[in-house]
TORBA-139681 format. One record per residue: residue in three letters; x, y, z of N, C-alpha, C, O in turn. Coordinates in steps of 0.1 Angstrom, whole numbers, padded with zeros to 4 digits, always signed. Example, Ala and Ser with C-alpha at 12.3 -4.5 7.8 and 13.67 -1.06 7.14 Angstrom:
2
ALA+0132-0057+0078+0123-0045+0078+0132-0033+0078+0142-0033+0085/SER+0128-0022+0071+0137-0011+0071+0129+0000+0079+0134+0011+0080/
***
This chain:
208
MET-0166-0348+0564-0171-0366+0566-0182-0370+0557-0181-0378+0548/ALA-0192-0364+0561-0206-0367+0554-0203-0367+0538-0203-0377+0532/GLU-0202-0358+0533-0196-0353+0520-0186-0367+0520-0191-0377+0514/GLY-0178-0368+0523-0168-0382+0520-0172-0396+0518-0168-0404+0510/LEU-0185-0398+0529-0192-0410+0528-0200-0411+0521-0201-0423+0517/GLY-0209-0401+0515-0215-0400+0504-0212-0399+0493-0219-0397+0483/GLY-0198-0399+0493-0191-0401+0477-0191-0420+0482-0201-0426+0477/LEU-0184-0426+0486-0183-0441+0490-0194-0448+0488-0195-0460+0485/LEU-0205-0439+0491-0221-0449+0490-0229-0446+0474-0239-0452+0470/GLU-0223-0437+0470-0228-0436+0455-0229-0450+0443-0221-0454+0435/GLY-0241-0453+0447-0242-0466+0440-0246-0479+0446-0250-0488+0439/VAL-0246-0479+0461-0246-0487+0468-0263-0485+0472-0266-0476+0480/LYS-0271-0491+0469-0280-0494+0476-0287-0500+0487-0297-0495+0492/ASP-0281-0510+0490-0285-0519+0499-0281-0518+0513-0271-0525+0518/GLU-0291-0507+0520-0289-0501+0536-0280-0506+0544-0272-0498+0549/LYS-0281-0521+0546-0269-0527+0554-0254-0527+0548-0244-0527+0555/GLU-0254-0527+0536-0240-0526+0531-0236-0510+0532-0224-0507+0534/GLN-0243-0503+0530-0243-0488+0534-0240-0483+0551-0235-0473+0554/ILE-0244-0493+0558-0239-0490+0571-0230-0496+0578-0227-0494+0590/ALA-0225-0506+0568-0211-0513+0570-0200-0504+0566-0190-0502+0572/ILE-0203-0500+0555-0193-0489+0548-0187-0482+0561-0175-0483+0565/ILE-0199-0474+0565-0203-0462+0574-0190-0467+0584-0178-0464+0584/ALA-0198-0477+0591-0188-0482+0603-0176-0486+0604-0170-0485+0614/LYS-0173-0491+0593-0158-0494+0588-0149-0477+0588-0141-0473+0596/ALA-0155-0472+0578-0146-0460+0581-0144-0452+0591-0134-0445+0592/ILE-0154-0453+0601-0153-0442+0611-0148-0446+0626-0145-0440+0636/GLU-0147-0462+0623-0142-0472+0637-0128-0472+0643-0125-0476+0654/LYS-0119-0465+0632-0110-0459+0643-0105-0447+0639-0093-0446+0640/PHE-0111-0436+0635-0108-0424+0634-0109-0416+0646-0120-0414+0651/ARG-0097-0409+0650-0099-0403+0664-0092-0387+0662-0082-0384+0656/PHE-0099-0378+0668-0090-0364+0667-0086-0359+0685-0088-0367+0695/GLU-0084-0353+0686-0081-0343+0698-0068-0352+0705-0066-0364+0706/ASN-0063-0343+0709-0048-0349+0718-0050-0364+0728-0042-0373+0730/ASP-0067-0361+0733-0070-0374+0742-0078-0382+0737-0085-0388+0744/GLN-0079-0385+0725-0087-0395+0714-0102-0394+0718-0110-0403+0718/SER-0104-0379+0721-0118-0378+0726-0125-0375+0717-0137-0376+0720/GLY-0121-0371+0704-0133-0368+0692-0132-0381+0683-0122-0387+0678/TYR-0147-0383+0682-0151-0395+0672-0164-0392+0662-0170-0382+0664/PHE-0168-0399+0653-0175-0396+0647-0188-0408+0649-0185-0420+0647/PHE-0200-0405+0651-0212-0418+0651-0224-0412+0645-0227-0400+0643/VAL-0230-0422+0642-0241-0424+0629-0252-0432+0631-0251-0444+0634/TYR-0267-0423+0630-0279-0428+0633-0287-0428+0619-0285-0420+0610/LYS-0296-0438+0620-0307-0437+0610-0319-0430+0618-0326-0436+0626/LYS-0321-0419+0616-0329-0409+0619-0327-0411+0639-0317-0406+0645/THR-0335-0420+0646-0330-0419+0661-0325-0433+0663-0324-0438+0674/VAL-0323-0437+0655-0318-0454+0661-0301-0452+0657-0296-0451+0647/ASN-0297-0452+0670-0277-0453+0664-0276-0468+0656-0281-0479+0660/VAL-0268-0466+0643-0262-0477+0637-0246-0478+0635-0240-0486+0630/ALA-0242-0468+0641-0226-0468+0641-0217-0462+0654-0217-0449+0655/HIS-0211-0469+0661-0204-0460+0672-0192-0466+0672-0192-0479+0672/PRO-0182-0462+0672-0170-0468+0676-0167-0466+0691-0157-0472+0695/VAL-0173-0460+0699-0167-0460+0715-0180-0466+0722-0178-0475+0731/ARG-0194-0463+0718-0204-0469+0727-0212-0479+0717-0222-0475+0710/LYS-0207-0492+0717-0211-0504+0713-0229-0510+0717-0238-0515+0710/ASP-0227-0505+0732-0241-0507+0737-0249-0500+0732-0261-0503+0734/LEU-0246-0490+0726-0258-0483+0722-0262-0484+0707-0272-0477+0703/ILE-0257-0491+0700-0257-0498+0682-0275-0505+0681-0279-0515+0688/GLY-0281-0501+0675-0291-0506+0674-0305-0504+0681-0314-0512+0679/THR-0305-0494+0688-0312-0491+0697-0318-0473+0693-0311-0464+0690/ASP-0330-0472+0695-0337-0460+0693-0336-0452+0702-0342-0453+0712/LEU-0327-0439+0700-0327-0431+0712-0330-0417+0710-0324-0406+0710/LYS-0345-0420+0708-0356-0409+0703-0360-0398+0718-0360-0386+0720/ASP-0364-0412+0726-0364-0408+0740-0352-0404+0753-0355-0398+0764/PHE-0344-0407+0750-0330-0405+0758-0325-0390+0756-0320-0385+0746/LYS-0328-0383+0767-0324-0370+0773-0310-0371+0781-0305-0382+0784/ASP-0302-0357+0783-0290-0359+0793-0298-0353+0808-0310-0351+0810/ALA-0286-0352+0816-0295-0348+0830-0301-0334+0828-0310-0331+0835/LYS-0297-0323+0818-0307-0314+0817-0316-0313+0811-0320-0302+0812/GLY-0323-0322+0803-0335-0329+0800-0334-0326+0781-0344-0324+0774/VAL-0320-0324+0777-0319-0323+0765-0319-0335+0757-0311-0344+0759/HIS-0328-0334+0748-0329-0349+0738-0320-0347+0725-0322-0345+0713/TYR-0310-0349+0732-0298-0349+0718-0299-0354+0708-0296-0348+0697/VAL-0305-0368+0708-0304-0373+0695-0315-0366+0688-0313-0362+0676/VAL-0326-0365+0692-0339-0360+0685-0329-0345+0680-0328-0342+0668/GLU-0323-0338+0689-0324-0322+0685-0312-0325+0673-0312-0318+0662/LEU-0302-0334+0676-0293-0335+0662-0301-0338+0653-0305-0329+0646/TYR-0305-0347+0651-0315-0354+0639-0321-0339+0636-0317-0336+0624/LYS-0329-0328+0640-0334-0321+0638-0325-0314+0628-0329-0312+0617/GLN-0310-0309+0633-0301-0303+0625-0297-0309+0616-0298-0301+0606/ALA-0293-0320+0612-0292-0329+0600-0299-0325+0591-0296-0321+0580/LYS-0314-0328+0595-0328-0321+0581-0327-0311+0581-0330-0308+0570/ASN-0324-0299+0591-0323-0288+0580-0313-0284+0575-0314-0273+0570/GLY-0298-0291+0574-0289-0290+0565-0276-0284+0575-0268-0275+0572/GLY-0276-0290+0587-0268-0295+0595-0266-0283+0606-0273-0273+0605/GLY-0259-0284+0616-0262-0275+0630-0256-0280+0644-0253-0292+0644/PHE-0254-0275+0650-0248-0277+0665-0258-0279+0674-0270-0274+0673/VAL-0254-0287+0683-0263-0292+0696-0256-0294+0710-0249-0303+0712/PHE-0258-0286+0718-0249-0287+0734-0257-0301+0744-0269-0304+0745/TYR-0248-0306+0747-0254-0318+0757-0246-0325+0762-0235-0325+0756/ASP-0248-0332+0775-0239-0338+0781-0237-0356+0777-0245-0364+0772/PHE-0226-0357+0780-0226-0373+0772-0210-0374+0781-0202-0367+0788/THR-0210-0388+0776-0200-0398+0785-0184-0393+0779-0185-0389+0768/LYS-0175-0393+0783-0158-0390+0778-0152-0400+0777-0147-0404+0788/GLY-0150-0408+0766-0144-0419+0771-0143-0432+0765-0133-0439+0762/GLY-0158-0435+0765-0164-0450+0772-0177-0450+0782-0179-0440+0789/SER-0183-0459+0784-0194-0461+0789-0192-0460+0805-0201-0455+0812/ASN-0177-0465+0809-0174-0459+0824-0168-0445+0827-0164-0442+0838/SER-0168-0437+0820-0161-0425+0822-0170-0412+0824-0182-0411+0823/THR-0158-0404+0826-0170-0392+0830-0182-0385+0826-0185-0391+0816/VAL-0188-0377+0828-0196-0371+0818-0193-0358+0816-0190-0351+0826/ALA-0193-0354+0804-0189-0340+0802-0197-0332+0791-0204-0338+0782/GLN-0195-0319+0792-0205-0315+0783-0201-0311+0766-0193-0302+0763/LYS-0206-0316+0757-0204-0316+0742-0211-0308+0735-0223-0307+0738/ASN-0205-0301+0723-0209-0296+0713-0208-0300+0702-0198-0299+0695/ALA-0222-0307+0696-0221-0321+0683-0225-0310+0672-0230-0299+0674/TYR-0222-0314+0663-0227-0314+0649-0230-0321+0641-0222-0330+0640/ALA-0244-0322+0630-0250-0331+0625-0253-0331+0610-0259-0321+0607/ALA-0251-0335+0603-0250-0336+0588-0256-0349+0582-0253-0361+0584/LEU-0268-0344+0572-0275-0360+0564-0260-0362+0558-0252-0353+0556/ILE-0258-0381+0553-0254-0383+0547-0258-0383+0531-0269-0387+0528/PRO-0251-0380+0524-0258-0380+0507-0260-0392+0506-0254-0399+0513/HIS-0272-0398+0496-0275-0410+0484-0276-0420+0500-0269-0430+0502/THR-0283-0415+0508-0289-0427+0519-0302-0420+0526-0303-0408+0527/ASP-0311-0427+0530-0322-0425+0533-0325-0424+0549-0328-0433+0557/ASP-0320-0409+0550-0324-0404+0566-0309-0406+0578-0307-0403+0590/ILE-0302-0414+0568-0290-0416+0580-0280-0403+0579-0276-0398+0569/TRP-0280-0400+0590-0269-0387+0593-0256-0392+0605-0255-0400+0613/ILE-0247-0382+0600-0232-0385+0612-0230-0373+0618-0232-0362+0613/SER-0226-0375+0630-0225-0363+0639-0209-0369+0647-0205-0380+0649/THR-0202-0357+0651-0190-0354+0654-0190-0340+0667-0198-0330+0665/GLY-0183-0341+0676-0184-0331+0684-0173-0329+0694-0168-0339+0697/VAL-0169-0316+0699-0159-0314+0705-0162-0316+0723-0171-0307+0726/TYR-0159-0320+0733-0162-0318+0746-0155-0303+0749-0144-0299+0745/VAL-0166-0297+0758-0164-0283+0763-0152-0283+0771-0148-0272+0772/ASP-0145-0292+0780-0131-0293+0783-0119-0290+0780-0110-0284+0784/THR-0123-0299+0766-0112-0297+0757-0110-0290+0749-0098-0287+0747/LEU-0121-0285+0743-0123-0271+0732-0114-0256+0745-0104-0249+0743/ALA-0121-0258+0755-0116-0249+0767-0097-0250+0766-0088-0242+0764/GLU-0095-0262+0768-0078-0262+0767-0070-0259+0752-0058-0255+0751/ASN-0079-0262+0742-0076-0257+0727-0075-0242+0728-0064-0237+0723/VAL-0084-0233+0732-0084-0222+0732-0074-0212+0742-0070-0201+0739/GLU-0071-0220+0756-0064-0214+0761-0051-0218+0754-0043-0208+0754/LYS-0047-0227+0748-0030-0225+0740-0033-0217+0729-0026-0208+0727/ASP-0045-0221+0719-0044-0212+0709-0045-0198+0708-0046-0193+0697/THR-0045-0190+0719-0049-0177+0725-0036-0173+0733-0035-0161+0738/LYS-0028-0180+0735-0021-0177+0744-0009-0168+0741-0005-0159+0748/GLY-0003-0172+0728+0006-0162+0717+0000-0148+0716+0008-0139+0718/VAL-0015-0144+0713-0023-0138+0715-0022-0126+0730-0018-0115+0730/ARG-0027-0133+0741-0025-0132+0750-0015-0123+0756-0018-0113+0762/GLU+0001-0132+0753+0011-0125+0755+0016-0112+0749+0022-0102+0753/TYR+0009-0115+0738+0013-0100+0728+0007-0088+0732+0013-0077+0732/PHE-0006-0089+0737-0016-0081+0741-0006-0074+0756-0004-0063+0759/SER-0003-0083+0761+0003-0081+0776+0013-0075+0776+0015-0067+0785/SER+0024-0078+0764+0037-0071+0764+0034-0058+0755+0041-0048+0754/SER+0025-0058+0748+0020-0040+0741+0013-0037+0749+0013-0025+0746/PHE+0004-0038+0762+0000-0028+0769+0010-0024+0780+0009-0013+0786/PHE+0022-0034+0785+0032-0027+0792+0039-0014+0784+0042-0003+0789/GLN+0041-0020+0769+0049-0013+0762+0045+0004+0761+0051+0015+0762/ALA+0029-0001+0761+0024+0017+0763+0020+0021+0773+0014+0031+0773/LEU+0023+0014+0783+0020+0021+0794+0035+0030+0802+0035+0039+0810/VAL+0046+0022+0797+0060+0027+0798+0059+0041+0791+0061+0052+0797/ILE+0055+0041+0778+0059+0052+0767+0047+0057+0775+0050+0069+0776/SER+0035+0056+0781+0023+0070+0784+0034+0076+0800+0034+0087+0805/ILE+0040+0067+0804+0048+0072+0819+0056+0081+0810+0051+0092+0810/VAL+0064+0080+0803+0075+0087+0800+0072+0104+0792+0078+0115+0793/LEU+0058+0100+0783+0058+0112+0778+0050+0121+0789+0053+0133+0788/LEU+0041+0116+0800+0038+0123+0808+0051+0130+0818+0051+0141+0824/ILE+0058+0122+0818+0069+0129+0829+0076+0141+0819+0080+0151+0824/LEU+0076+0139+0804+0079+0150+0795+0071+0160+0795+0076+0171+0795/ILE+0058+0158+0795+0047+0167+0792+0041+0173+0806+0029+0178+0806/CYS+0047+0171+0817+0044+0179+0830+0051+0188+0831+0045+0197+0837/PRO+0065+0194+0828+0070+0202+0829+0061+0217+0821+0057+0228+0826/PHE+0059+0211+0807+0057+0223+0799+0043+0226+0800+0038+0237+0796/ALA+0035+0214+0808+0021+0220+0810+0024+0231+0824+0017+0241+0827/PHE+0034+0225+0830+0033+0238+0842+0038+0248+0839+0038+0257+0847/LEU+0043+0250+0829+0047+0263+0823+0039+0271+0815+0040+0283+0816/PHE+0031+0265+0807+0020+0267+0800+0008+0273+0810+0002+0284+0807/TYR+0005+0267+0821-0005+0270+0830+0000+0282+0840-0009+0289+0846/LYS+0016+0285+0842+0020+0296+0846+0018+0307+0842+0013+0317+0847/ARG+0024+0304+0826+0019+0318+0821+0003+0323+0812+0000+0334+0806/LEU-0004+0314+0814-0016+0312+0814-0021+0323+0828-0027+0333+0827/ASN-0017+0318+0836-0022+0325+0847-0018+0337+0850-0025+0345+0856/VAL-0004+0342+0846-0001+0355+0850-0005+0364+0839-0003+0376+0841/SER-0011+0360+0826-0018+0368+0813-0031+0369+0823-0034+0381+0827/ILE-0036+0361+0826-0050+0361+0829-0053+0372+0840-0061+0381+0840/GLY-0041+0368+0851-0039+0382+0861-0039+0398+0855-0046+0408+0858/THR-0030+0395+0847-0028+0411+0843-0039+0414+0835-0038+0426+0836/ILE-0048+0412+0829-0059+0416+0821-0072+0417+0830-0082+0425+0827/SER-0072+0409+0843-0080+0410+0850-0079+0423+0859-0088+0431+0862/ARG-0067+0424+0862-0060+0436+0870-0066+0449+0863-0073+0458+0868/ASP-0062+0446+0847-0062+0461+0839-0077+0462+0835-0080+0473+0831/LEU-0085+0455+0835-0099+0457+0830-0108+0461+0840-0118+0468+0838/PHE-0104+0456+0855-0110+0466+0870-0102+0478+0872-0109+0487+0878/HIS-0090+0482+0868-0088+0494+0868-0094+0503+0856-0097+0515+0858/PHE-0096+0498+0845-0102+0504+0836-0120+0510+0842-0125+0522+0841/PHE-0124+0500+0847-0140+0506+0848-0135+0513+0860-0140+0524+0860/ASP-0127+0511+0871-0129+0522+0879-0124+0533+0878-0123+0541+0887/PHE-0117+0537+0862-0115+0548+0853-0129+0559+0847-0132+0570+0848/ILE-0135+0545+0838-0147+0548+0833-0157+0554+0845-0162+0565+0844/ASN-0157+0549+0852-0169+0551+0866-0163+0560+0873-0166+0557+0885/TYR-0154+0572+0873-0149+0578+0876-0144+0577+0895-0146+0584+0905/LYS-0140+0567+0894-0136+0561+0911-0123+0565+0908-0118+0568+0918/THR-0115+0567+0898-0101+0570+0898-0099+0580+0884-0108+0580+0875/ASN-0085+0590+0884-0085+0598+0875-0072+0595+0869-0066+0603+0862/GLU-0066+0582+0872-0055+0578+0869-0057+0566+0858-0065+0556+0860/ILE-0050+0567+0846-0050+0556+0837-0036+0550+0832-0027+0558+0828/LYS-0032+0538+0832-0021+0532+0828-0018+0529+0815-0025+0534+0806/LEU-0014+0526+0813-0012+0515+0795+0001+0502+0799+0013+0504+0802/SER-0006+0492+0797+0004+0479+0804+0013+0476+0794+0010+0480+0782/LYS+0024+0471+0797+0034+0468+0789+0033+0452+0785+0033+0442+0792/ILE+0031+0453+0768+0025+0437+0764+0036+0432+0760+0042+0436+0751/ALA+0038+0423+0766+0051+0414+0766+0046+0396+0762+0041+0389+0770/GLY+0049+0393+0751+0045+0378+0744+0038+0381+0734+0034+0392+0732/ASN+0037+0371+0727+0027+0369+0713+0015+0358+0712+0008+0355+0702/ASP+0014+0354+0723+0003+0346+0726-0011+0351+0721-0011+0361+0714/GLU-0024+0346+0724-0035+0350+0721-0043+0360+0730-0052+0367+0726/LEU-0039+0359+0744-0038+0369+0757-0035+0379+0750-0043+0385+0743/ALA-0020+0379+0753-0011+0392+0746-0020+0400+0733-0014+0410+0727/
***
């Protein structure tokens, strides 16, 4: 929007005429389903165009701050001077008699003007609604994928358990055989017995 307005103002030298063009351009522009999105314009810290808060036009808001102590106009002006940036602050939603809500605003200088900048923002509660709506499909997908993965895991566990049990049983028998034969062998070499036996090897695994 800043770049678009800058294109309209190219060649317009009179500042009052510039502000009139800007004010007309943003007057009826709205976004968001609840129409809470709009643009507002300042010359340094003086409001020069505002489609919702007409009472602010012509007022220097450098000392204005929200309930949390944020000098939002000064901070937005700083962001605009630095090439554009965001500021969080509390502001009325929908007009001077509406409720106060947290807002995340972005500010940028308008080209071909002398320190005139434009800003717009999204109220955090509206943003939360958008995030909820936009991520619904993703959350449903992951929920469905998790359920499928859980079912597959249970089925695999049921299938694997008998094999694991058989493996453990065979391993236990093999270890028992080795242990018994080793003790018998040690008894033989220590002259505790004169008898030695050869065990039958059954199987082709590592222990066998």
